[in-house]
C-alpha positions as CSV (number, residue, x, y, z in Angstrom):
1,M,0.0,0.0,0.0
2,Q,1.5,3.3,-1.1
3,M,1.6,5.9,1.7
4,N,-0.1,9.3,1.0
5,L,2.4,11.6,2.7
6,S,0.5,14.8,2.0
7,Q,-2.7,13.4,3.6
8,I,-0.8,12.1,6.6
9,N,1.0,15.4,7.1
10,S,-2.2,17.4,6.8
11,V,-3.3,15.6,10.0
12,C,0.0,15.8,11.8
13,R,0.8,19.5,11.2
14,V,-0.8,22.1,13.5
15,T,-1.8,25.2,11.6
16,P,-0.9,28.4,13.5
17,Q,-4.0,30.4,14.5
18,K,-4.3,33.8,13.0
19,P,-4.5,36.7,15.5
20,V,-7.8,38.4,16.2
21,R,-7.7,42.1,15.3
22,S,-10.3,44.8,15.6
23,L,-11.6,46.5,12.4
24,Q,-9.8,49.7,13.5
25,E,-6.4,47.8,13.4
26,L,-6.6,47.2,9.7
27,T,-4.3,49.4,7.6
28,L,-6.2,52.5,6.5
29,E,-7.4,52.5,2.9
30,V,-5.8,49.2,2.0
31,P,-8.2,46.6,0.7
32,E,-7.8,43.1,2.2
33,E,-9.2,39.9,0.6
34,I,-11.8,38.0,2.5
35,L,-10.8,34.3,2.6
36,S,-14.0,33.2,4.4
37,A,-16.8,34.6,6.4
38,K,-19.4,33.3,8.8
39,R,-22.0,34.4,11.4
40,V,-21.0,33.6,15.0
41,S,-22.6,34.1,18.4
42,G,-20.7,35.3,21.4
43,K,-21.3,36.9,24.7
44,F,-22.0,40.2,23.0
45,G,-24.5,38.7,20.5
46,A,-24.3,37.7,16.9
47,Q,-21.4,39.1,14.8
48,I,-19.9,38.5,11.4
49,L,-16.4,36.9,11.5
50,L,-14.0,37.5,8.5
51,E,-10.9,35.5,7.9
52,L,-8.3,37.7,6.1
53,K,-4.8,36.7,4.9
54,E,-3.1,37.6,8.2
55,S,-5.8,37.9,10.8
56,I,-9.4,37.3,12.0
57,V,-11.7,40.3,12.2
58,F,-15.1,40.7,13.8
59,L,-17.4,43.2,12.2
60,P,-19.5,45.6,14.4
61,Q,-22.9,44.2,15.5
62,R,-24.7,47.1,13.8
63,V,-24.1,45.4,10.4
64,T,-24.8,41.8,11.3
65,D,-28.5,41.7,10.2
66,A,-27.7,43.4,6.9
67,I,-24.7,41.1,6.0
68,A,-25.9,37.8,7.5
69,P,-28.0,36.7,4.4
70,Y,-25.0,37.2,2.1
71,V,-22.2,35.9,4.4
72,D,-21.5,32.8,2.3
73,A,-20.9,35.0,-0.8
74,L,-18.3,37.3,0.8
75,K,-15.4,35.0,0.0
76,G,-13.2,36.7,-2.6
77,Y,-14.5,40.1,-1.9
78,R,-12.3,42.7,-0.2
79,I,-12.9,44.9,2.8
80,V,-11.3,48.3,3.2
81,F,-11.2,50.4,6.4
82,H,-11.7,54.1,5.9
83,G,-11.2,55.3,9.5
84,T,-13.5,56.1,12.4
85,R,-16.3,58.7,12.4
86,Q,-17.9,60.4,15.3
87,F,-21.5,59.1,15.9
88,N,-23.8,61.3,18.0
89,S,-27.2,60.3,19.3
90,H,-29.6,61.7,21.9
91,Y,-28.1,59.5,24.6
92,Y,-24.4,59.1,23.8
93,H,-21.4,60.0,21.6
94,H,-18.9,57.5,20.3
95,Q,-16.6,56.5,17.4
96,Q,-17.8,54.1,14.7
97,A,-15.7,52.2,12.2
98,D,-16.2,53.4,8.6
99,F,-15.6,50.6,6.1
100,E,-17.0,49.0,2.9
101,F,-16.8,45.9,0.7
102,L,-15.2,45.9,-2.7
103,E,-15.9,43.6,-5.6
104,P,-13.4,40.8,-6.3
105,L,-10.4,41.5,-8.6
106,E,-9.4,39.7,-11.8
107,N,-7.5,36.6,-10.7
108,V,-5.7,33.7,-12.3
109,Q,-4.5,30.4,-10.8
110,G,-2.5,27.7,-12.5
111,Y,0.3,25.1,-12.6
112,I,3.9,25.0,-13.7
113,V,4.4,22.7,-16.7
114,N,7.8,22.4,-18.4
115,N,9.1,25.5,-16.5
116,E,6.2,27.6,-17.8
117,F,3.1,28.9,-16.0
118,T,-0.1,27.5,-17.5
119,V,-3.5,29.0,-16.5
120,K,-5.9,26.6,-14.8
121,E,-8.6,29.1,-13.7
122,L,-9.2,32.6,-15.0
123,A,-11.6,35.0,-13.3
124,I,-12.4,38.3,-14.9
125,Y,-14.7,41.0,-13.3
126,D,-15.9,43.6,-15.8
127,G,-17.7,45.9,-13.3
128,K,-21.0,44.0,-13.6
129,D,-20.4,40.3,-14.0
130,L,-17.7,37.9,-12.7
131,K,-16.7,35.4,-15.5
132,S,-14.8,32.3,-14.6
133,Y,-13.0,29.9,-16.9
134,L,-11.5,26.5,-16.0
135,F,-9.1,25.2,-18.5
136,K,-8.2,21.6,-19.4
137,P,-4.6,20.6,-18.8
138,T,-2.1,21.0,-21.6
139,V,-0.3,17.8,-20.5
140,N,-1.8,14.7,-19.0
141,Y,-1.0,14.4,-15.3
142,H,0.7,11.0,-15.8
143,D,2.9,12.5,-18.5
144,L,4.3,15.2,-16.2
145,N,7.9,14.8,-15.1
146,T,8.6,14.1,-11.5
147,T,9.3,17.8,-10.6
148,D,6.1,19.1,-12.2
149,R,4.1,16.3,-10.6
150,K,5.4,17.2,-7.2
151,T,4.7,20.9,-7.8
152,A,1.2,20.1,-9.1
153,N,0.4,18.1,-5.9
154,Y,1.7,20.9,-3.7
155,L,-0.3,23.6,-5.5
156,Y,-3.4,21.5,-5.3
157,H,-3.1,20.6,-1.6
158,N,-1.7,23.9,-0.3
159,I,-2.4,26.8,-2.6
160,H,-5.6,26.8,-4.7
161,G,-7.2,23.4,-4.4
162,I,-8.0,23.1,-8.1
163,P,-7.6,19.5,-9.4
164,Y,-4.9,19.3,-12.1
165,E,-7.0,17.3,-14.5
166,S,-10.2,19.3,-14.1
167,G,-11.4,21.8,-16.7
168,D,-14.0,22.2,-19.5
169,V,-12.4,24.9,-21.7
170,D,-9.7,24.0,-24.2
171,Y,-6.4,25.9,-23.5
172,S,-6.2,26.9,-27.1
173,E,-9.1,29.3,-26.4
174,I,-7.3,31.4,-23.8
175,H,-5.9,34.1,-26.1
176,E,-9.4,34.6,-27.7
177,I,-10.9,34.9,-24.2
178,L,-8.3,37.4,-23.1
179,E,-8.8,39.4,-26.3
180,N,-12.6,39.5,-26.0
181,N,-12.5,40.6,-22.4
182,L,-9.5,42.9,-22.3
183,S,-9.2,44.4,-25.7
184,S,-10.3,47.8,-24.4
185,I,-7.9,47.7,-21.4
186,D,-4.7,49.7,-21.7
187,M,-2.9,48.0,-18.8
188,V,-3.3,44.9,-16.6
189,F,-1.6,44.5,-13.3
190,V,-0.5,41.0,-12.4
191,K,1.0,39.7,-9.1
192,G,4.0,37.5,-9.8
193,Q,6.4,37.1,-12.7
194,A,5.1,33.6,-13.6
195,K,1.5,34.8,-13.9
196,A,2.6,37.9,-15.9
197,G,3.9,35.5,-18.7
198,C,0.4,34.3,-19.6
199,W,-0.8,37.8,-20.3
200,C,2.2,38.8,-22.3
201,S,2.5,35.7,-24.5
């Protein structure tokens, strides 16, 4: 029986817990991607919990009822903290956090095949609709060399969770898709040199 080391290590390793921060501790005017969101109940009542890249944030109770119906859809959106504002009522005065949610950005995930980045999933937001494309692999998994196969396994289990052999769009269509969606765009910002190659080629 062949041992699945990745599966065993996923149980053995202890994932460090992210620190809990207040909304006011977020960097001013810097959007942060929401990795997950859920409604939780605590000693102060129901609140919305957001998992960000570096921390966990609880939103003020005043927004719980408005956000709760959409909490499962917040993944991929971004939150930006604008500062605090003085709130005055007949009974008391205090500071309230001023923040908002932003739409998801264009994103691309992929694999390294023969030392080149190949797109697996492409998501493009045009201001109204979010389009997502999942591409078929250019090389069969069993035909990958040892290095690329190890890299594919690592990316699947630790980075984006997209199965290597999944996909329903032929990779030959990627340039046509980019042209149709980005022909009117003068500049595209991409994070990472590897990903930049797929936009330039």
